[in-house]
C-alpha positions, 0 to 999 in steps of 0.5 A, a space after each residue: 098305389 097309383 096305377 095297376 096293370 092287369 092281364 089274364 093268360 094261358 100259354 101266352 109265351 109268344 106274346 106275353 113278354 112284349 105285353 108286360 114290358 110295355 106295362 113296366 112303368 105301372 106301379 104293379 102288374 097283376 097276371 092271372 093265369 088259368 094253367 099255362 104249360 109253357 114258359 108264361 109263368 117264368 117270363 112273368 116272374 122275370 118281369 116282376 109281375 104278381 103271378 096268380 094261377 086259378 084252378 078253373 077257367 070261368 070265362 074271359 069276363 069272370 077271369 078278368 074280374 079275378 084280376 081286378 080284385 087283386 089289383 091295388 091301384 086307383 087306376 087300372 090299365 087292362 090289356 090282353 096278352 097279345 096287346 101292348 102299349 106304344 110309348 105314345 099310348 103310354 103318354 096318352 094314358 099318363 096324361 089322362 090319369 093326371 088330368 081326368 077331367 071328370 072322367 072315370 074311364 077312357 076308350 083307346 083305339 086298337 090297331 089289330 093285325 090279321 095274318 101280318 097286315 094291320 087292318 085299317 077297315 073291316 070293322 077293325 079300326 079304330 075299334 075303341 076299347 075301354 082299357 083305362 078306368 078307375 078301379 072302383 068305377 068299372 067291372 067286366 061283364 060275366 060274359 064267357 067270350 067277348 066280354 065288355 067293361 061296365 063303367 059307372 060314370 063318364 068315359 073319355 077318348 084317347 088317340 094313340 092306339 093299343 097294338 094288337 097281334 090278333 091273328 098270326 096265321 090261318 091255323 090260329 084263325 080256325 082255332 079261334 073261330 071254332 072256340 068262339 063259335 062253340 062258346 057263344 053258341 052255348 051261351 046263346 042256348 043257355 039264354 033260350 035262343 034257338 036257330 035253324 039252318 036258314 038262321 045260320 046261312 043268313 047270319 053268315 051272309 050278313 057277316 060277310 056283307 057287313 065286313 067286306 062292303 059296309 065296313 070297307 073290308 075290300 080296301 084291306 086287300 086280300 086280308 080284308 077278304 080273308 077276314 070277311 070270309 072268316 067272320 062269315 064262317 064264324 057266324 055260320 058255325 055259331 048258329 049251326 051249333 046253336 041249332 044242333 044244341 036245340 035239337 039235342 034237347 028235344 
């Protein structure tokens, strides 16, 4: 088997069909689900994916490694459920697999939308992510959130982007911000880090400055400002939650 596509899901009904349809050219699609209660299982079945359900949720990195362990292909294409491949990206991937030129993995640019606008600055473009790799040459980190691929070998670059519907509306933005700030604060606390109110304020201010000015977020219009504020709030609450976790342990 040449190519396996892997995806992890939970209640991904709004986006999973588009994701899987863009992967139907692969020799197999492996989906590992953490207990969806919507139509995600039915849609995956309709599109011929090998669908597996886990009894727990260990975090993004460990769950992706579970999907990787079930894949049989020599090459792996890994997408999130809110991402999809364009025909151009598929063609890039097929060329890279046919002539890898000594590379065991490839980073692919990702074009992400925020509240309906595809961002061209703000640190969201080109946002290269390693999503194509030889199965025996890489593994996902064990991070609960913001996992990364650990590659043993040379990594190349492709040019056509993965598409990503990152944030559809403010409700989703607030929900993600709350979830990610909670999980990352817990991870920081577990690793022995501590914070104060000053820490939270400094990190929040820096996140806004970096997104809106250093990364030219102001060129993304009102959505650039909204994203900068969201990043600032996410960073502020991450360290505020870390501060409170430290106080509870005293």
